[in-house]
MIKE-381234 format. One record per residue (C-alpha): x, y, z; residue in three letters. Coordinates in pm, whole numbers, padded with zeros to 5 digits, always signed. Layout:
! residues N
XYZALA...
END
This chain:
! residues 976
+01475-04522+14866MET+01773-04729+14760ALA+01551-04989+14605SER+01367-04729+14403SER+01691-04603+14251HIS+01836-04939+14180SER+01519-05062+14013SER+01483-04769+13777SER+01512-04883+13416PRO+01815-04771+13219VAL+01770-04733+12841PRO+01991-04968+12640GLN+02104-04939+12282GLY+01984-05287+12186SER+01877-05360+11831SER+01558-05521+11957SER+01404-05182+12038ASP+01349-05092+11673VAL+00975-05128+11711PHE+00955-04857+11974PHE+01255-04625+11917LYS+01429-04442+11637LYS+01716-04619+11469GLU+02033-04591+11675VAL+02347-04464+11506ASP+02593-04757+11488PRO+02885-04521+11543THR+02741-04437+11886LYS+02693-04802+11984HIS+02887-04893+12300ILE+03088-05208+12293ARG+03259-05380+12583PRO+03622-05276+12596VAL+03897-05525+12662GLN+04197-05332+12787SER+04450-05339+13061LEU+04333-05206+13396PRO+04413-04849+13491ASP+04733-04854+13692VAL+04698-04507+13836CYS+04347-04455+13969PRO+04279-04105+14091LYS+04146-04069+14440GLU+04052-03743+14606PRO+04318-03647+14857THR+04181-03309+14962GLY+04454-03124+14767ASP+04297-02970+14458SER+04637-02894+14303ASN+04745-03257+14314SER+04454-03376+14097ILE+04559-03399+13735CYS+04304-03266+13488VAL+04504-03349+13175ALA+04368-03620+12941PRO+04487-03971+13010SER+04519-04254+12759LEU+04416-04509+13020VAL+04127-04326+13189THR+03987-04129+12894ASP+03990-04405+12635GLN+03614-04443+12682HIS+03434-04165+12871ARG+03187-04265+13141TRP+02816-04232+13063THR+02501-04311+13253ILE+02493-04649+13083TYR+02802-04758+13283HIS+02631-04694+13616SER+02633-05024+13812LYS+02697-04896+14169VAL+02428-04922+14433ASN+02311-04626+14638LEU+02505-04703+14964PRO+02831-04730+14772ALA+02760-04400+14595ALA+02687-04231+14928LEU+02991-04369+15105ASN+03177-04092+15289ASP+03554-04165+15301PRO+03605-03897+15569ARG+03431-04102+15835LEU+03678-04269+16068ALA+03409-04482+16229LYS+03178-04699+16026ARG+02820-04731+16138GLU+02658-05067+16154SER+02333-04949+16002ASP+02332-05030+15633PHE+02139-04721+15529PHE+02270-04451+15763THR+02634-04532+15794LYS+02722-04336+15481THR+02511-04024+15549TRP+02771-03803+15717GLY+02874-03696+16067LEU+02586-03457+16120ASP+02314-03709+16053PHE+02069-03771+16337VAL+01848-04071+16313ASP+01487-03965+16353THR+01160-04123+16268GLU+01024-04011+15936VAL+00656-03927+15940ILE+00472-04037+15624PRO+00372-03743+15405SER+00004-03657+15373PHE+00058-03533+15015TYR+00213-03849+14873LEU-00029-04128+14784PRO+00024-04487+14887GLN+00150-04672+14581ILE+00034-05030+14531SER+00053-05282+14249LYS-00289-05176+14123GLU-00138-04843+14009HIS+00080-05032+13756PHE-00197-05254+13620THR-00285-05025+13330VAL+00081-04982+13238TYR+00143-05358+13244GLN-00155-05416+13017GLN-00029-05159+12769GLU+00331-05279+12768ILE+00269-05657+12768SER+00208-05677+12393GLN+00523-05474+12320ARG+00725-05693+12554GLU+00614-06006+12365LYS+00721-05854+12035ILE+01049-05744+12189HIS+01128-06094+12320GLU+01038-06252+11986ARG+01272-06013+11802CYS+01555-06090+12046LYS+01519-06461+11975ASN+01511-06407+11597ILE+01792-06146+11577CYS+02067-06195+11834PRO+02244-05882+11962PRO+02492-05726+11725LYS+02772-05733+11979ASP+02753-06110+12020THR+02731-06161+11645PHE+03036-05941+11579ASP+03245-06109+11845ARG+03156-06452+11707THR+03269-06350+11361LEU+03586-06197+11495LEU+03683-06505+11698HIS+03595-06754+11427THR+03715-06581+11111HIS+03976-06319+11202ASP+04164-06365+11526LYS+04420-06106+11429SER+04152-05839+11420ARG+04064-05923+11778THR+04423-05858+11878ASP+04422-05527+11695LEU+04117-05417+11889GLU+04334-05404+12200GLN+04526-05117+12043VAL+04353-04783+12120PRO+04173-04622+11825LYS+04383-04308+11848ILE+04683-04493+11697PHE+04468-04599+11398MET+04358-04246+11298LYS+04488-04131+10957PRO+04580-03790+11097ASP+04776-03930+11394PHE+05068-03701+11475ALA+05255-03655+11800LEU+05323-03288+11724ASP+04956-03225+11800ASP+04930-03129+12169SER+04600-03309+12227LEU+04725-03629+12066THR+05053-03612+12259PHE+04876-03559+12592ASN+04640-03847+12517SER+04924-04088+12438VAL+05165-03971+12710LEU+04966-03817+12997PRO+05168-03579+13213TRP+05040-03732+13529SER+05270-04029+13472HIS+05579-03808+13477PHE+05491-03592+13775ASN+05745-03685+14045THR+05669-03395+14274ALA+05534-03461+14623GLY+05535-03794+14804GLY+05395-04000+14516LYS+05710-04031+14306GLY+05747-04409+14342ASN+05393-04479+14239ARG+05418-04243+13937ASP+05742-04406+13828ALA+05574-04746+13843ALA+05286-04612+13638SER+05524-04473+13377SER+05702-04807+13351LYS+05375-04990+13314LEU+05268-04743+13042LEU+05594-04812+12855GLN+05529-05185+12873GLU+05176-05126+12752LYS+05296-04930+12448LEU+05554-05202+12377SER+05274-05455+12390HIS+05076-05252+12132TYR+05386-05238+11907LEU+05431-05616+11925ASP+05069-05670+11826ILE+05104-05442+11523VAL+05436-05601+11412GLU+05289-05950+11438VAL+04992-05848+11224ASN+05220-05680+10966ILE+05432-05995+10944ALA+05116-06199+10905HIS+04994-05984+10618GLN+05332-06005+10443ILE+05331-06384+10473SER+04986-06394+10314LEU+05112-06194+10011ARG+05458-06356+09968SER+05347-06563+09674GLU+05247-06257+09470ALA+05580-06088+09554PHE+05789-06377+09421PHE+05568-06399+09112HIS+05645-06034+09028ALA+06020-06096+09055MET+06005-06390+08811THR+05806-06188+08550SER+06067-05905+08531GLN+06255-06070+08241HIS+05940-06110+08037GLU+05868-05737+08071LEU+06212-05649+07934GLN+06147-05862+07625ASP+05816-05688+07564TYR+05980-05345+07582LEU+06247-05440+07327LYS+05989-05554+07073LYS+05786-05238+07125THR+06091-05014+07060SER+06157-05187+06726GLN+05794-05141+06617ALA+05806-04769+06697VAL+06121-04723+06488LYS+05961-04884+06186MET+05651-04665+06222LEU+05860-04346+06230ARG+06037-04444+05905ASP+05707-04496+05726LYS+05572-04159+05848ILE+05883-03980+05716ALA+05832-04131+05371GLN+05464-04029+05367ILE+05556-03671+05464ASP+05806-03642+05178LYS+05568-03777+04916VAL+05234-03623+05018MET+05286-03310+05236CYS+05563-03094+05086GLU+05352-02976+04789GLY+05054-02878+05005SER+05277-02683+05240LEU+05417-02487+04947HIS+05066-02389+04843ILE+04993-02271+05194LEU+05307-02056+05193ARG+05196-01887+04873LEU+04849-01821+05020ALA+05006-01666+05326LEU+05219-01436+05111THR+04916-01332+04910ARG+04726-01250+05228ASN+05008-01029+05351ASN+05001-00834+05025CYS+04625-00782+05056VAL+04670-00655+05414LYS+04925-00398+05297VAL+04692-00280+05020TYR+04398-00246+05259ASN+04616-00064+05511LYS+04706+00197+05248LEU+04340+00245+05156LYS+04254+00286+05522LEU+04524+00549+05564MET+04382+00744+05272ALA+04036+00730+05428THR+04160+00842+05772VAL+04338+01133+05605HIS+03994+01268+05503GLN+03849+01254+05859THR+03896+01617+05960GLN+03738+01771+05647PRO+03443+01533+05679THR+03391+01628+06047VAL+03384+01996+05951GLN+03116+01925+05691VAL+02903+01734+05944LEU+02933+02009+06205LEU+02820+02270+05954SER+02488+02078+05927THR+02461+02015+06307SER+02521+01642+06259GLU+02686+01605+06599PHE+02620+01233+06632VAL+02769+01156+06290GLY+03075+01368+06365ALA+03127+01199+06702LEU+03086+00855+06548ASP+03338+00941+06280LEU+03587+01069+06540ILE+03540+00759+06757ALA+03582+00528+06459THR+03894+00710+06344THR+04047+00696+06692GLN+03973+00326+06712GLU+04140+00271+06374VAL+04442+00475+06483LEU+04481+00268+06801GLN+04430-00072+06640GLN+04491-00075+06264GLU+04726+00221+06220LEU+04914+00215+06546GLN+05274+00331+06502GLY+05219+00516+06171ILE+05451+00817+06190HIS+05246+01043+05963SER+04940+01014+06195PHE+05121+01081+06523ARG+04937+01416+06580HIS+04598+01316+06445LEU+04481+01157+06772GLY+04534+01472+06981SER+04372+01686+06710GLN+04063+01464+06715LEU+04046+01485+07098CYS+04045+01864+07083GLU+03781+01853+06815LEU+03571+01623+07030GLU+03589+01867+07325LYS+03478+02146+07095LEU+03179+01940+06985ILE+03089+01880+07353ASP+03067+02255+07413LYS+02872+02305+07093MET+02617+02039+07189MET+02559+02183+07538VAL+02510+02530+07392ALA+02282+02390+07120GLU+02069+02205+07376PHE+02037+02519+07589SER+01926+02713+07281THR+01679+02441+07189TYR+01531+02435+07543SER+01487+02813+07542HIS+01322+02819+07201SER+01100+02518+07282ASP+00969+02646+07616LEU+00933+03013+07521ASN+00749+02974+07192ARG+00385+03093+07190PRO+00160+02868+07400LEU-00110+02891+07134GLU+00107+02681+06902ASP-00047+02335+06855ASP+00286+02162+06794CYS+00397+02003+07121GLN+00750+01901+07014ILE+00978+02147+06838LEU+01212+01987+06579GLU+01201+01636+06719GLU+01483+01508+06494GLU+01709+01783+06622ARG+01625+01693+06983LEU+01695+01323+06924VAL+02029+01402+06763SER+02130+01630+07052LEU+02033+01376+07316VAL+02224+01098+07139PHE+02530+01316+07116GLY+02516+01415+07480LEU+02471+01053+07588LEU+02759+00946+07369LYS+02985+01201+07536GLN+02850+01116+07884ARG+02722+01473+07932LYS+02445+01365+08166LEU+02381+01707+08322ASN+02177+01839+08030PHE+01857+01782+08229LEU+01971+02047+08476GLU+01985+02298+08190VAL+01629+02206+08095TYR+01517+02238+08459SER+01657+02590+08492GLU+01485+02689+08170GLU+01154+02552+08304MET+01174+02774+08615ILE+01238+03085+08405ILE+00953+02999+08168THR+00705+02944+08455ALA+00787+03289+08594LYS+00746+03448+08252ASN+00407+03281+08200ILE+00260+03439+08513ILE+00419+03775+08438LYS+00287+03781+08082GLN-00064+03677+08190CYS-00077+03956+08450VAL+00044+04212+08196ILE-00218+04104+07942ASN-00498+04113+08200LYS-00402+04452+08343VAL-00374+04603+07999SER-00729+04493+07914GLN-00886+04674+08212ILE-00937+05044+08147GLU-01033+05131+08505GLU-00680+05073+08632LEU-00445+05369+08638ASP-00117+05204+08544THR+00067+05534+08561ASP-00016+05589+08928ALA+00058+05229+09027VAL+00394+05128+08883MET+00449+04782+09032LYS+00286+04493+08851LEU+00197+04316+09179ALA+00016+04627+09306ASP-00175+04652+08981GLN-00277+04287+09014MET-00406+04350+09369ARG-00640+04621+09237MET-00841+04363+09044LEU-01177+04258+09184ASN-01261+03893+09234PHE-01415+03816+08889PRO-01120+03983+08714GLN-00865+03814+08936TRP-01044+03480+08900PHE-01029+03505+08518ASP-00659+03585+08546LEU-00598+03280+08765LEU-00795+03061+08524LYS-00583+03189+08234ASP-00261+03115+08428ILE-00375+02761+08504PHE-00466+02695+08140SER-00124+02822+08027LYS+00045+02602+08286PHE-00144+02298+08154ILE-00018+02365+07800VAL+00331+02425+07939PHE+00329+02090+08124LEU+00201+01906+07815GLN+00492+02042+07612ARG+00742+01952+07883VAL+00597+01602+07904LYS+00620+01555+07525ALA+00984+01667+07521THR+01079+01454+07818LEU+00903+01154+07664ASN+01131+01186+07359VAL+01438+01204+07586ILE+01310+00909+07789HIS+01256+00704+07472SER+01611+00775+07355VAL+01754+00668+07691VAL+01549+00347+07693LEU+01655+00264+07337SER+02021+00298+07437VAL+01957+00082+07742LEU+01788-00182+07525ASP+02084-00173+07285LYS+02327-00234+07572ASN+02131-00540+07678GLN+02122-00672+07321ARG+02495-00615+07286THR+02566-00818+07599ARG+02351-01103+07473GLU+02533-01092+07138LEU+02874-01100+07310GLU+02769-01403+07513ILE+02657-01587+07199SER+02981-01491+07021GLN+03185-01628+07309GLN+02999-01958+07283LYS+03061-01971+06906ASN+03426-01880+06955ALA+03465-02170+07196ALA+03334-02406+06924LYS+03565-02255+06659ASP+03869-02296+06883ASN+03808-02671+06894SER+03834-02676+06510LEU+04141-02451+06498ASP+04340-02687+06718THR+04323-02952+06445GLU+04503-02719+06202VAL+04765-02615+06457ALA+04976-02923+06388TYR+05053-02807+06035LEU+05385-02639+06096ILE+05625-02487+05847HIS+05944-02308+05945GLU+05825-02252+06302GLY+05500-02075+06199ILE+05163-02217+06303PHE+04915-02216+06017ILE+04639-02140+06265SER+04811-01807+06336ASP+04763-01707+05972ALA+04391-01778+05970PHE+04282-01730+06334GLY+04374-01364+06389GLU+04103-01117+06489SER+04216-00879+06209GLU+04157-01151+05946LEU+04034-00987+05624THR+03740-01118+05425PRO+03978-01265+05165ILE+04142-01484+05427ALA+03811-01609+05547VAL+03695-01678+05190ASP+04017-01860+05111THR+03991-02078+05420ALA+03629-02163+05347SER+03707-02249+04985GLN+03999-02465+05091ARG+03780-02655+05332ASN+03501-02689+05078ALA+03714-02816+04781SER+04078-02906+04851PRO+04155-02950+04480ASN+04037-02602+04376SER+04281-02330+04283GLU+04348-02026+04505PRO+04135-01723+04442CYS+04283-01443+04236SER+04353-01100+04373SER+04069-00953+04168ASP+03815-01127+04386SER+03935-00960+04703VAL+03651-00760+04873SER+03768-00423+04991GLU+03661-00298+05339PRO+03416-00015+05355GLU+03540+00336+05423CYS+03493+00480+05770ALA+03348+00811+05657THR+03005+00744+05805ASP+02942+00610+06151SER+02633+00423+06040SER+02841+00212+05800SER+03131+00144+06036SER+02935+00024+06340LYS+02688-00256+06394GLU+02328-00138+06418GLN+02010-00282+06559ILE+01658-00247+06416PRO+01546+00110+06467SER+01285+00211+06726SER+01067+00520+06715ALA+01003+00812+06949THR+00649+00917+07047PRO+00661+01167+06762GLY+00744+00903+06503GLY+01117+00973+06456VAL+01323+00657+06405ASP+01606+00603+06655ILE+01922+00435+06525MET+02140+00333+06818VAL+02510+00269+06768ASN+02691+00008+06971GLU+02958+00242+07106ASP+02736+00400+07372MET+02961+00326+07668LYS+02708+00409+07937LEU+02635+00149+08203THR+02287+00019+08272ASP+02297+00186+08614LEU+02371+00527+08461GLU+02104+00488+08195LEU+01848+00372+08453GLY+01932+00666+08677LYS+01900+00905+08382LEU+01559+00758+08293ALA+01445+00807+08652ASN+01579+01163+08648ASN+01373+01228+08336THR+01058+01121+08517GLN+01158+01319+08825GLU+01208+01625+08604LEU+00846+01591+08492LEU+00741+01581+08859TYR+00963+01885+08917SER+00785+02071+08635ALA+00453+02010+08809SER+00601+02128+09140ASP+00738+02443+08974ILE+00393+02532+08837CYS+00233+02469+09174HIS+00497+02674+09356ASP+00452+02970+09121ARG+00074+02946+09164ALA+00117+02946+09543VAL+00331+03260+09524LYS+00069+03422+09302PHE-00203+03340+09557LEU+00013+03461+09845THR+00082+03794+09679SER-00292+03847+09627ARG-00378+03744+09984ALA-00152+04002+10151LYS-00438+04248+10207ASP-00677+03979+10334GLY-00844+03948+09995PHE-00905+03573+10015LEU-01042+03590+10369GLU-01306+03838+10253LYS-01454+03605+09992LEU-01806+03484+10047ASN-01898+03115+10039SER-01981+03093+09670MET-01668+03281+09564GLU-01442+03066+09777PHE-01614+02748+09654ILE-01561+02858+09294THR-01195+02931+09366LEU-01152+02599+09546SER-01303+02403+09256ARG-01075+02577+09007LEU-00767+02493+09213MET-00876+02132+09264GLU-00935+02095+08890THR-00586+02228+08820PHE-00436+01990+09076ILE-00614+01692+08918LEU-00511+01797+08565ASP-00145+01829+08660THR-00161+01495+08841GLU-00306+01332+08530GLN-00035+01482+08310ILE+00266+01422+08537CYS+00153+01109+08721GLY+00207+01249+09071ARG+00016+01493+09289LYS+00203+01806+09387SER+00138+01913+09743MET+00236+02282+09756SER-00079+02424+09595LEU-00288+02167+09778LEU-00134+02280+10105GLY-00204+02644+10021ALA-00561+02553+09937LEU-00601+02370+10265GLN-00454+02666+10452SER-00697+02906+10286GLN-00977+02656+10337ALA-00895+02642+10707SER-00914+03021+10729LYS-01239+03014+10534PHE-01384+02749+10767VAL-01292+02956+11071ASN-01457+03265+10925LYS-01756+03061+10806PHE-01803+02910+11152HIS-01753+03233+11342GLU-02010+03415+11128GLU-02273+03148+11181ARG-02197+03105+11548LYS-02229+03481+11598THR-02553+03479+11405LYS-02687+03193+11619LEU-02580+03372+11936SER-02768+03687+11833LEU-03078+03486+11747LEU-03074+03308+12082LEU-03022+03632+12273ASP-03330+03782+12104ASN-03545+03469+12118GLU-03860+03504+12334ARG-03928+03127+12318TRP-04270+03159+12162LYS-04406+02941+11887GLN-04320+03085+11546ALA-04492+03043+11212ASP-04314+02823+10960VAL-04256+02991+10620PRO-04310+02777+10311ALA-03941+02784+10216GLU-03847+02615+10546PHE-04111+02348+10491GLN-03962+02288+10144ASP-03621+02269+10303LEU-03738+01999+10545VAL-03917+01812+10267ASP-03595+01798+10064SER-03421+01645+10364LEU-03691+01378+10380SER-03603+01285+10019ASP-03242+01219+10126GLY-03097+01532+09962LYS-02900+01753+10196ILE-02888+02076+09997ALA-03037+02421+10008LEU-03333+02427+09765PRO-03352+02695+09504GLU-03592+02979+09574LYS-03922+02961+09388LYS-04030+03320+09335SER-04391+03273+09231GLY-04509+02973+09428ALA-04355+03079+09758THR-04539+03409+09772GLU-04880+03246+09732GLU-04833+02991+10015ARG-04908+03109+10369LYS-04687+03026+10665PRO-04789+02716+10864ALA-04826+02697+11238GLU-04609+02387+11277VAL-04328+02220+11091LEU-04417+01878+10950ILE-04129+01631+10946VAL-04204+01279+10819GLU-04567+01308+10933GLY-04490+01449+11278GLN-04573+01804+11382GLN-04305+02013+11545TYR-04390+02344+11710ALA-04064+02539+11700VAL-03918+02882+11754VAL-03767+03091+11476GLY-03411+03029+11592THR-03438+02654+11530VAL-03561+02710+11175LEU-03258+02923+11101LEU-03035+02669+11281LEU-03153+02395+11044ILE-03065+02616+10749ARG-02722+02686+10899ILE-02665+02311+10946ILE-02748+02254+10580LEU-02500+02525+10484GLU-02230+02330+10670TYR-02325+02009+10488CYS-02334+02180+10149GLN-01995+02339+10215CYS-01854+01990+10274VAL-01992+01879+09937ASP-01841+02179+09763ASN-01501+02160+09941ILE-01429+01796+10034PRO-01089+01885+10179SER-01251+02065+10476VAL-01475+01775+10581THR-01300+01709+10911THR-01280+02078+11000ASP-01646+02128+10917MET-01742+01827+11128LEU-01560+01971+11427THR-01709+02316+11377ARG-02062+02180+11332LEU-02025+01976+11650SER-01921+02292+11829ASP-02222+02478+11690LEU-02468+02209+11804LEU-02310+02199+12149LYS-02330+02577+12170TYR-02702+02574+12085PHE-02770+02307+12347ASN-02576+02479+12625SER-02702+02830+12543ARG-03067+02721+12520SER-03025+02544+12854CYS-02892+02864+13010GLN-03175+03073+12868LEU-03469+02839+12948VAL-03381+02603+13229LEU-03139+02851+13379GLY-03391+03134+13332ALA-03132+03347+13154GLY-03401+03476+12918ALA-03548+03678+13204LEU-03249+03912+13198GLN-03147+03880+12830VAL-03487+03919+12666VAL-03690+04055+12956GLY-03938+03771+13001LEU-04147+03793+13319LYS-04122+03421+13389THR-04033+03090+13226ILE-04366+02920+13163THR-04444+02557+13101THR-04513+02652+12742LYS-04160+02790+12709ASN-04020+02466+12854LEU-04230+02242+12627ALA-04139+02450+12322LEU-03766+02426+12405ALA-03801+02048+12449SER-03969+02014+12110ARG-03697+02221+11941CYS-03430+01997+12089LEU-03620+01691+11968GLN-03620+01829+11614LEU-03242+01872+11618ILE-03199+01519+11760VAL-03414+01389+11473HIS-03169+01529+11215TYR-02843+01431+11387ILE-02839+01076+11231PRO-02898+01230+10889VAL-02608+01469+10938ILE-02389+01186+11066ARG-02463+00971+10760ALA-02386+01266+10533HIS-02041+01316+10689PHE-01970+00943+10712GLU-01990+00903+10333THR-01734+01180+10290ARG-01482+01068+10550LEU-01203+00820+10504GLN-01219+00496+10698SER-00937+00605+10930LYS-01137+00920+11018GLN-01451+00740+11131TYR-01351+00792+11493SER-01452+01158+11457MET-01816+01052+11423LEU-01820+00992+11798ARG-01885+01366+11837HIS-02240+01311+11711PHE-02294+01035+11968ASP-02186+01271+12249HIS-02410+01549+12113ILE-02709+01315+12093THR-02656+01209+12453LYS-02629+01572+12567ASP-02953+01663+12387TYR-03140+01367+12538HIS-03016+01466+12881ASP-03137+01822+12823HIS-03480+01698+12711ILE-03502+01478+13022ALA-03412+01775+13241GLU-03694+01982+13086ILE-03939+01698+13152SER-03815+01674+13509ALA-03861+02052+13542LYS-04226+02026+13431LEU-04287+01749+13683VAL-04111+01953+13954ALA-04341+02250+13888ILE-04649+02039+13952MET-04479+01863+14243ASP-04429+02196+14419ASN-04793+02284+14348LEU-04914+01952+14496PHE-04699+01999+14801ASP-04841+02349+14858LYS-05210+02262+14802LEU-05232+01914+14957LEU-05054+02023+15274SER-05366+02232+15352LYS-05613+01964+15252TYR-05879+01874+15513GLU-06127+01590+15481VAL-06462+01768+15516LYS-06754+01890+15313ALA-06824+02025+15058PRO-06730+01772+14789VAL-06533+01833+14582PRO-06311+02027+14814SER-06151+02358+14719ALA-05807+02196+14722CYS-05903+01938+14459PHE-06075+02202+14248ARG-05751+02409+14246ASN-05547+02099+14158ILE-05773+02012+13868CYS-05765+02373+13749LYS-05382+02378+13748GLN-05369+02042+13571MET-05602+02176+13303ALA-05382+02484+13256LYS-05078+02261+13229MET-05250+02044+12971HIS-05371+02344+12775GLU-05017+02489+12761ALA-04849+02180+12618ILE-05123+02003+12421ILE-05035+02185+12098ASP-04660+02158+12150LEU-04581+01801+12251LEU-04703+01478+12089PRO-04970+01270+12264GLU-04728+00996+12377GLU-04503+01244+12553GLN-04802+01416+12717ILE-04925+01084+12854GLN-04582+00996+12991MET-04551+01343+13145LEU-04893+01324+13318PHE-04822+00974+13444LEU-04516+01113+13620ARG-04722+01411+13748ILE-04996+01173+13871ASN-04735+00966+14056ALA-04619+01282+14234SER-04979+01372+14313TYR-05048+01026+14465LYS-04732+01046+14673LEU-04831+01381+14827HIS-05197+01277+14880LEU-05090+00955+15047LYS-04859+01151+15273LYS-05139+01394+15370GLN-05392+01115+15434LEU-05142+00940+15653SER-05091+01265+15838HIS-05471+01301+15888LEU-05503+00934+15990ASN-05759+00872+15717VAL-05774+00505+15626ILE-05968+00296+15382ASN-06227+00173+15634ASP-06548+00271+15456GLY-06621+00551+15704GLY-06740+00905+15634PRO-06387+01043+15587GLN-06306+00763+15352ASN-06612+00849+15149GLY-06520+01217+15127LEU-06167+01135+15010VAL-06302+00887+14758THR-06539+01153+14622ALA-06255+01407+14586ASP-06030+01150+14416VAL-06311+01056+14179ALA-06355+01424+14092PHE-05978+01453+14024TYR-05977+01138+13816THR-06275+01242+13609GLY-06136+01585+13533ASN-05793+01445+13442LEU-05927+01177+13209GLN-06159+01431+13050ALA-05855+01614+12913LEU-05757+01555+12548LYS-05545+01249+12500GLY-05567+01130+12863LEU-05891+00928+12849ARG-05716+00590+12852ASP-05458+00691+13112LEU-05423+00430+13390ASP-05413+00641+13710LEU-05432+00353+13965ASN-05560+00569+14252MET-05578+00277+14494ALA-05215+00340+14581GLU-05306+00645+14792ILE-05416+00426+15086TRP-05183+00273+15336GLU-05165-00104+15323GLN-05325-00279+15620LYS-05075-00447+15845ARG
END
């Protein structure tokens, strides 16, 4: 075991492994350390408190890793607590409790031989050759570095003895970790009985630090000696530098004298011209300020004129412009000290006027006659109002419009009911005072026309609301677009201003009497004359200053469109141009929220119409009016409501759910009534059914033929042709004849009514599927009770359940099973993909019907089985031939065949008689075994053979059973 541990390879960080390993980080390469030995080794003494866990400069200079492991296994397992050393090399270090026992080789460990390493040696041999070749070419980095250090820089070798912690740039003894690393506390711990040894360690540590200091001082002295020549050279060149400075000072003095002369000759005249230009500009500013004051003085009369013509936006722009001028251009003017507060009060008055005007506009727009073709009333007025409200941040104007919509929707229904009631002369409006009671007296056609009129008025109402809201939405989007353009323009202006500032700094050095010339031409309030003068001066320095007659006067601030920057106009859906001013101080978030609220208001308008329609339907349904509707009336009502829902969705862009929910609720009630009526009808038919074959009228044959063409719909009645055609005995379905009872014919018609109802009212597809499944299950279970369970004996008064009744019931079930896949496909095309799981009901129904059919077949076989058991138990092998028993059997078989031959198809009859024949052979074999009659060719055998031949001949003589394989040899016992 020791040999296995000692021989395990240890990975080395050699540079020769580059062919097989990733490149090793040179900072992690381990070099041999040449340092003084640790003077205070730590040995375990059993006292955990005496072991120092603080960092030590000597012991922690290089932490131990697995690459330093060079101790063999016995040394690692040496137990210092043992007082007596064992002589055995392997067991002497394994503790006091070790008992030397013989180790039995394990059965689960294989015996390892050299052949197990053959494959590995073959794979690694080529790599080993490359590795050895690389070692010879490139010697190890450690050896190369040490050679360079010893040959070229011996001082560096000495410095390597100094620990790296002293060489760190952030070395500081005030750091606790650094201090503990340099001066470990274990060296100053004099407690206990180890004081002498700790004192010696501390002394040795002091000597060690002194040794490090000597090494550093020697290297510093060496470096100074290497640079002594350059130091003495700098001292000798000091006098030359003083001479250079003296010459430079004289040259600077001469240059200053020349610059003073140039300034006197060339600059004084130009500065005088600039002073005159500055004076002229100040005079122009005073003149413009007086003109501006005269214009501002006319603000209030102009606002009154604009308000008289409902120009709210122009008045607000004028007030905003005037306030801006008062705060910037005319700030501090004593005569205008009250004008600002007067304009604020005027602005509040305009806010109230605009809100009242918008409320009046909403009322007049929504309550004008619905027959009017104009969708938008006074679009320019609406645009002006919206702009004014946005400018004043009155963002709640949509709530006013919403309240007006609710009132208008109520009035529409009320007016429609009044108009309809007044047109009907049969109603006594004097006796019935309430309008709702008068509305409930309408019959379905009258009420349906009223509902259609309400829906049409609601559609016109929603179209008008949408047109108005589109104009508001366009105004909001135009303001939002203007805000974005303004931000882009400000960014571009900031970039241009940064370029202009670089040019203005060149003029800033022209100073006269403490005034910067750039201040005269770089102000934000710079008039056009100043700009023109500066441009002319830059273009032609020799030209004369412009005269005062050429000064361009600023425009008056009487109109907001002339005082503010404008963007190219956009247009509303009605064609009205939208001019957006730049002082709309709404944020993009507010404008975006307002645009969303506009769209939500359109959705709310649709919801309002739907809610009012639901209340109208609810008020009419209080006396159970809607539940009394027949199928066609409810389908007509459902289609009208679905059309209205689709129209409102197309107008508003979102489907409202309130009317749809009311429709689904009424549809659910209709489905329940529809199903209960047909289930009751089917129950009555089954209770009166005598299970006799019924004639098939021509209309039912046409119904089945339409199903064969893939159309599931009730065919229209043909008055002339149907009367001439006589009823048929059987129903022909895809070439097969079905003998059925009258109940099944009516059941097929009922099933088609379910399918057609799904086509007319798609929203009730799932409910109809469930109800139809219930109806089919009810027919199956009830028919089973009446026929197989013999319930018809008590319900109808039948004397007995005959084989003909059983065969007829089986054929009826087979007809329904034939149409179940057609019904399933019809519903599958009208269901959503997530609702396909409901189709499993048809699979369960099909299985139940097949089981019922199988039970009827088993019942027919059981009837004959009982007959065979009764007759063959009395059978005796004697003359005459054929015997009376076999004649009775053949007679009963013929009656059985005669009863079902016209009801069941030939294949089913053959399968049924094969099963009956198997029962017959079983009973005959049992009786022959009881009589000990064997197939030995004797007289008894001959008599039995003659009777069996008579049975076989009679059975195969029946219609459809000629080719039936009876295999009568099975009646004899096999010879042992």
